[in-house]
C-alpha positions as CSV (number, residue, x, y, z in Angstrom):
1,M,15.4,-24.3,6.4
2,R,13.1,-24.5,3.2
3,D,12.3,-21.1,1.3
4,F,9.4,-19.1,2.4
5,A,6.5,-20.4,-0.4
6,W,4.3,-17.7,-1.6
7,G,0.7,-17.9,-3.2
8,I,0.0,-14.8,-5.7
9,A,-3.9,-14.0,-6.0
10,A,-4.2,-12.6,-9.8
11,T,-2.1,-12.0,-12.1
12,G,-2.2,-8.0,-13.5
13,N,0.7,-5.7,-13.3
14,I,0.8,-5.5,-9.6
15,A,1.0,-9.3,-9.4
16,R,3.6,-9.7,-11.6
17,T,6.0,-6.9,-9.8
18,V,5.4,-8.2,-6.6
19,G,5.8,-11.6,-8.0
20,A,9.3,-11.0,-9.6
21,A,10.6,-9.1,-6.3
22,I,9.5,-12.7,-4.5
23,A,11.8,-14.7,-7.0
24,A,14.5,-12.1,-6.4
25,E,14.3,-12.6,-2.3
26,P,17.0,-15.2,-1.0
27,G,14.8,-17.6,1.0
28,M,11.7,-17.0,-0.9
29,R,9.8,-18.3,-3.7
30,V,6.7,-18.5,-5.4
31,A,4.7,-21.4,-5.3
32,A,1.2,-21.2,-6.8
33,V,-0.7,-18.4,-8.9
34,G,-4.4,-18.5,-8.7
35,S,-6.8,-16.7,-11.1
36,R,-10.2,-17.3,-12.5
37,N,-8.7,-17.6,-16.0
38,L,-6.3,-20.7,-15.8
39,G,-4.1,-19.5,-18.8
40,R,-3.1,-16.4,-17.3
41,A,-2.3,-18.6,-13.8
42,Q,-0.4,-20.5,-15.9
43,A,1.1,-18.0,-17.9
44,L,2.4,-16.1,-14.8
45,A,3.5,-19.2,-12.8
46,A,5.9,-20.2,-15.5
47,T,7.4,-16.8,-15.5
48,L,7.9,-16.6,-11.9
49,G,8.9,-20.2,-11.9
50,A,6.1,-21.3,-9.7
51,E,5.0,-25.2,-9.9
52,S,1.4,-25.1,-9.4
53,A,-1.2,-22.7,-11.1
54,Y,-4.8,-23.0,-10.3
55,D,-8.1,-21.4,-12.0
56,S,-9.7,-20.6,-8.5
57,Y,-9.0,-18.8,-5.4
58,E,-9.9,-21.5,-3.3
59,R,-7.6,-23.8,-4.5
60,L,-4.6,-21.4,-3.8
61,C,-5.3,-21.0,-0.7
62,A,-5.8,-24.8,0.0
63,D,-2.3,-25.8,-1.5
64,P,-0.5,-27.0,1.4
65,A,2.9,-25.9,-0.1
66,V,2.2,-22.3,0.2
67,D,3.0,-20.3,3.4
68,A,1.5,-16.9,2.4
69,I,-1.0,-15.4,0.2
70,Y,-0.9,-12.3,-1.3
71,V,-3.9,-10.6,-2.6
72,A,-3.2,-8.6,-5.9
73,T,-6.7,-8.8,-6.6
74,P,-8.9,-5.1,-7.5
75,H,-10.0,-3.7,-4.7
76,A,-13.1,-4.7,-4.4
77,Q,-12.2,-8.4,-4.6
78,H,-9.6,-8.2,-1.6
79,L,-12.3,-9.0,0.9
80,E,-13.8,-12.3,-1.2
81,V,-9.6,-13.4,-1.8
82,A,-8.7,-12.4,2.0
83,E,-11.7,-14.7,3.8
84,V,-10.9,-17.6,1.7
85,A,-7.1,-17.4,2.6
86,I,-7.8,-16.7,6.4
87,A,-10.1,-19.6,6.4
88,A,-7.2,-21.8,5.3
89,G,-4.9,-20.4,7.7
90,K,-2.5,-18.8,5.5
91,A,-0.7,-15.4,6.3
92,V,-1.9,-12.5,4.2
93,L,-0.4,-9.5,2.2
94,C,-3.1,-7.6,1.0
95,E,-2.7,-4.9,-1.6
96,K,-3.3,-1.1,-0.7
97,P,-6.2,0.0,0.3
98,L,-7.0,-3.0,2.2
99,A,-10.6,-3.0,1.1
100,A,-12.6,-1.2,-1.4
101,T,-15.0,0.1,1.8
102,V,-14.6,0.7,5.5
103,D,-17.1,-2.1,6.2
104,D,-14.9,-4.6,4.1
105,A,-11.7,-3.9,5.8
106,E,-13.5,-4.0,9.1
107,K,-14.7,-7.5,8.4
108,M,-11.4,-8.5,7.1
109,V,-9.4,-7.4,10.3
110,R,-12.0,-8.8,12.5
111,L,-11.8,-12.4,10.4
112,A,-8.2,-12.3,11.0
113,R,-8.2,-11.4,14.4
114,E,-10.6,-14.3,15.6
115,A,-8.8,-16.6,13.5
116,G,-5.5,-15.5,14.8
117,V,-4.2,-15.4,11.2
118,F,-1.3,-12.6,10.0
119,L,-2.7,-9.9,7.5
120,M,-1.2,-6.8,6.8
121,E,-1.8,-4.0,3.8
122,A,0.8,-4.2,1.4
123,M,2.1,-0.3,2.1
124,W,5.1,-1.0,0.5
125,M,5.8,2.7,1.2
126,R,6.1,2.1,5.0
127,F,9.0,-0.2,4.3
128,N,11.2,2.1,2.2
129,P,14.4,2.5,4.1
130,L,14.3,6.4,3.7
131,I,11.0,6.9,4.8
132,Q,11.7,4.6,7.5
133,K,14.8,7.0,8.2
134,I,13.0,10.0,8.2
135,A,10.3,8.7,10.3
136,A,12.9,7.8,12.9
137,D,15.3,10.8,12.6
138,E,15.1,13.2,15.7
139,R,16.5,16.1,14.4
140,F,13.6,17.4,12.5
141,G,12.5,18.7,15.7
142,D,8.5,19.5,15.9
143,L,7.3,18.3,12.4
144,R,5.0,21.3,11.4
145,S,4.2,20.2,7.7
146,V,3.9,17.8,5.0
147,H,3.2,18.3,1.5
148,A,2.9,15.1,-1.0
149,S,1.2,14.8,-4.5
150,F,0.4,12.1,-6.3
151,G,-1.3,12.4,-10.0
152,F,-1.1,11.1,-13.5
153,A,-3.4,11.8,-16.5
154,K,-5.4,8.8,-17.4
155,P,-7.9,9.0,-20.2
156,Y,-11.5,8.3,-18.7
157,D,-12.3,4.6,-19.4
158,P,-15.5,3.5,-17.1
159,E,-14.3,-0.2,-17.3
160,H,-10.7,0.4,-16.6
161,R,-10.2,-0.3,-12.8
162,L,-8.9,2.9,-12.0
163,W,-12.4,4.3,-13.2
164,A,-14.9,1.6,-12.7
165,P,-16.8,2.2,-9.2
166,E,-17.5,-1.3,-9.3
167,L,-14.0,-2.4,-8.9
168,G,-12.8,0.4,-6.0
169,G,-12.1,2.9,-8.8
170,G,-11.1,6.6,-8.3
171,A,-7.6,8.8,-7.5
172,L,-8.6,8.8,-3.8
173,L,-8.0,4.8,-3.1
174,D,-5.9,4.2,-5.6
175,L,-3.6,7.1,-5.6
176,G,-4.4,9.5,-2.8
177,I,-3.7,6.6,-0.2
178,Y,0.4,7.6,-0.7
179,P,0.2,11.3,-0.1
180,F,-2.5,10.7,2.9
181,G,-0.3,7.9,4.1
182,L,2.7,9.7,4.4
183,A,1.1,12.2,6.3
184,Q,-0.7,9.5,8.9
185,L,3.1,7.7,9.2
186,L,4.7,11.2,10.1
187,L,2.1,12.9,12.0
188,G,-0.9,10.9,12.8
189,M,-4.5,11.4,12.5
190,P,-5.8,14.8,11.7
191,S,-8.0,16.3,14.2
192,D,-9.7,18.0,10.9
193,L,-9.9,17.1,7.4
194,R,-10.8,19.6,4.4
195,V,-11.1,18.3,0.8
196,T,-12.3,19.5,-2.3
197,G,-11.9,17.9,-5.7
198,T,-13.7,16.8,-9.2
199,L,-15.9,13.7,-10.1
200,A,-16.0,11.5,-13.0
201,P,-18.9,11.5,-15.3
202,N,-20.0,8.1,-13.7
203,G,-19.6,9.4,-10.3
204,V,-15.8,8.6,-8.8
205,D,-13.4,10.7,-8.1
206,A,-11.1,11.9,-10.5
207,E,-9.2,14.1,-8.5
208,A,-9.1,15.7,-4.7
209,G,-6.8,18.1,-2.8
210,G,-6.8,19.3,0.6
211,V,-5.3,19.7,3.8
212,L,-5.3,17.7,7.0
213,L,-5.3,19.7,10.4
214,Y,-3.5,18.5,13.2
215,P,-3.6,20.4,17.3
216,G,-1.0,23.1,17.4
217,G,-1.3,24.5,13.6
218,R,0.7,21.6,12.3
219,K,-0.6,20.5,8.8
220,A,-0.4,18.2,5.8
221,L,-1.2,19.4,2.3
222,V,-2.0,16.6,-0.1
223,E,-3.0,16.3,-3.6
224,T,-4.2,13.2,-6.2
225,S,-5.6,13.1,-9.6
226,L,-6.3,11.1,-12.6
227,L,-6.3,14.4,-14.8
228,G,-2.9,15.7,-14.6
229,N,0.8,14.9,-14.4
230,Y,1.8,16.0,-10.8
231,P,5.5,16.5,-9.6
232,N,4.9,13.6,-7.3
233,H,7.5,14.5,-5.0
234,A,7.2,15.3,-1.1
235,S,8.5,17.5,1.4
236,V,8.9,17.1,5.2
237,V,9.4,20.3,7.6
238,G,10.6,20.4,11.2
239,T,11.5,23.2,13.7
240,R,15.5,22.1,12.7
241,M,15.6,20.2,9.8
242,R,13.5,19.7,6.6
243,A,13.3,16.5,4.2
244,D,12.7,16.6,0.3
245,L,11.6,13.2,-1.0
246,Q,12.7,12.8,-5.0
247,A,10.0,11.3,-7.1
248,P,7.9,9.1,-6.9
249,F,8.2,10.0,-3.2
250,W,6.2,6.7,-2.2
251,A,9.0,4.9,-3.3
252,T,11.8,7.4,-3.4
253,P,15.3,6.8,-4.4
254,R,17.0,9.6,-3.0
255,I,16.2,12.0,0.0
256,V,18.3,15.3,0.9
257,L,18.1,16.4,4.6
258,S,18.6,20.0,5.2
259,G,18.6,23.0,7.8
260,P,19.9,26.4,8.8
261,S,22.9,24.6,11.0
262,M,23.7,21.6,8.9
263,K,25.2,20.9,5.7
264,P,22.8,18.9,3.4
265,E,22.7,15.0,3.5
266,E,21.9,12.6,0.5
267,Y,20.7,9.3,1.3
268,L,20.1,6.7,-1.8
269,L,18.1,3.8,-1.9
270,D,19.6,0.3,-2.6
271,P,17.8,-1.0,-5.3
272,A,17.6,-4.6,-3.4
273,D,16.1,-3.2,-0.4
274,N,13.2,-1.6,-2.0
275,G,9.7,-1.6,-0.1
276,Y,8.4,-4.7,-1.6
277,A,11.2,-6.6,-0.4
278,G,10.5,-5.1,3.4
279,E,7.0,-5.7,3.4
280,L,7.8,-9.3,2.0
281,R,10.3,-9.7,4.7
282,E,8.1,-8.3,7.5
283,V,5.6,-11.2,6.4
284,R,8.2,-14.3,6.7
285,A,9.3,-12.6,10.1
286,A,5.9,-12.3,11.5
287,T,4.9,-15.9,10.4
288,A,8.3,-17.3,11.7
289,E,7.7,-15.4,15.1
290,G,3.8,-16.4,15.6
291,R,2.7,-12.7,15.2
292,T,-0.6,-12.1,13.8
293,E,-0.1,-8.1,12.8
294,S,2.6,-5.7,11.8
295,S,4.1,-3.0,14.3
296,I,5.4,-1.6,11.1
297,M,1.6,-1.2,9.5
298,P,-0.6,-2.4,12.0
299,L,-4.3,-3.0,11.5
300,D,-5.8,-0.2,13.3
301,E,-3.8,2.2,11.1
302,S,-5.3,0.8,7.8
303,L,-8.7,1.1,8.9
304,A,-8.2,4.5,10.2
305,M,-7.0,5.0,7.0
306,M,-9.6,3.7,5.2
307,G,-12.0,5.8,7.3
308,L,-9.9,8.7,6.5
309,L,-10.0,8.3,2.4
310,A,-13.9,7.5,2.9
311,E,-14.2,10.9,4.5
312,A,-12.2,12.9,1.8
313,R,-14.4,11.2,-1.0
314,R,-17.8,12.1,0.7
315,Q,-16.5,15.9,0.9
316,V,-15.5,15.6,-2.6
317,A,-18.9,14.3,-3.5
């Protein structure tokens, strides 16, 4: 069986990181790289051993050697690239968040479903085996609380993608999606949301913190920031057991499970089985099986997260 062939749309840091994960995964290869700058596409293609480089996303998606497109552009361009890939019948792995706006995300999902083409948000946290272990472990009893933070100090630069509103900048979409996403995975969607924060001079959210409230008094405490260096770890508390996730919790290399009636249990991540590898394998498996959506990262949950982050942003404003 031939290797599963990827096309990478964009050439930034995340494109390089995921491209390297593809090249390292048995049975996969990077076949092509696309960018509006041909020189950058050629440079990344050479680094990853890809045979083709293109100066447009349209040409990338039209390459018959490509089985799936990894969309690594800034958030605001996700829909534009995914729309071309879906029209070409290519499976799409789209970097998180799925889009810059709820409307764009809804259109992307509608197009994929109408075309019967696989689409998944690249929420690699969900494919970390240690996080999957926590989600599946019934020894927690009744989950009562999730506490997670993701923040680092990034000097204000309105032209940088993290700060630029036209590129989908702000702490919530880029960083906050992880603590919010951990709460969504373990507790579901909240019945209420209360968020406060600070805006940058150009109006994007610089930091946000809040509580997600659930029936029965359960809750999630989440923080995200571009202004300060946070601990970036997480804890999950149930009535019978708790889990502590070592930083960075969204790619945690180590968890400790503990409780009043058990000896602490430590679990370490196998570096070869990280979240990037897991999401890549899911796309390949889904394509082989004819599935158009993932049960691990369902599209409806991606849409729900877009709505949740939009409401959080509204409250910060």
